[in-house]
C-alpha positions, 0 to 999 in steps of 0.5 A: 045580850052577848053569850059566853060560858057561865063561870059557875056551871059552864053552861051558856049564859047571856052577859053584859056590863052593868054599874058603869062597866064595873060589874058583869051580869050573867043570866043563865038558865041553870044559875038564874041571874048573878053579878060579879066584878068585871074581870073576875070570871076566871077567878070564879071559874077556878073555885072548888065545885062545892063553892060554885054549887053553893053560889048556884043554890044561893042564886036559884033561891034569890026572890024574883026581884033579886039577883046574887051579888058575888064579891071578894072580901078583904081576906081575898075570899068570895062571898055572895048575897041576894040584892035588889036588881034595882041596886045595879041600874 
């Protein structure tokens, strides 16, 4: 799995395309596993530290068979929820 900067904590994370290339899965030792839409890394990285810390906490608290799915809602705000990893196979 290629490595790049984690958009949430700026650490090193493994990353790879999933969902037919529409999403990117990040595996970070600090943030655990989360998924965002392809091309949203810079938008996530520009969020406030408070918002990023909230996503990190959510990701760390997802059960083992789940990952955090970060999405952008109709109002243009980012939101996240734990989803089964198998939803993205």
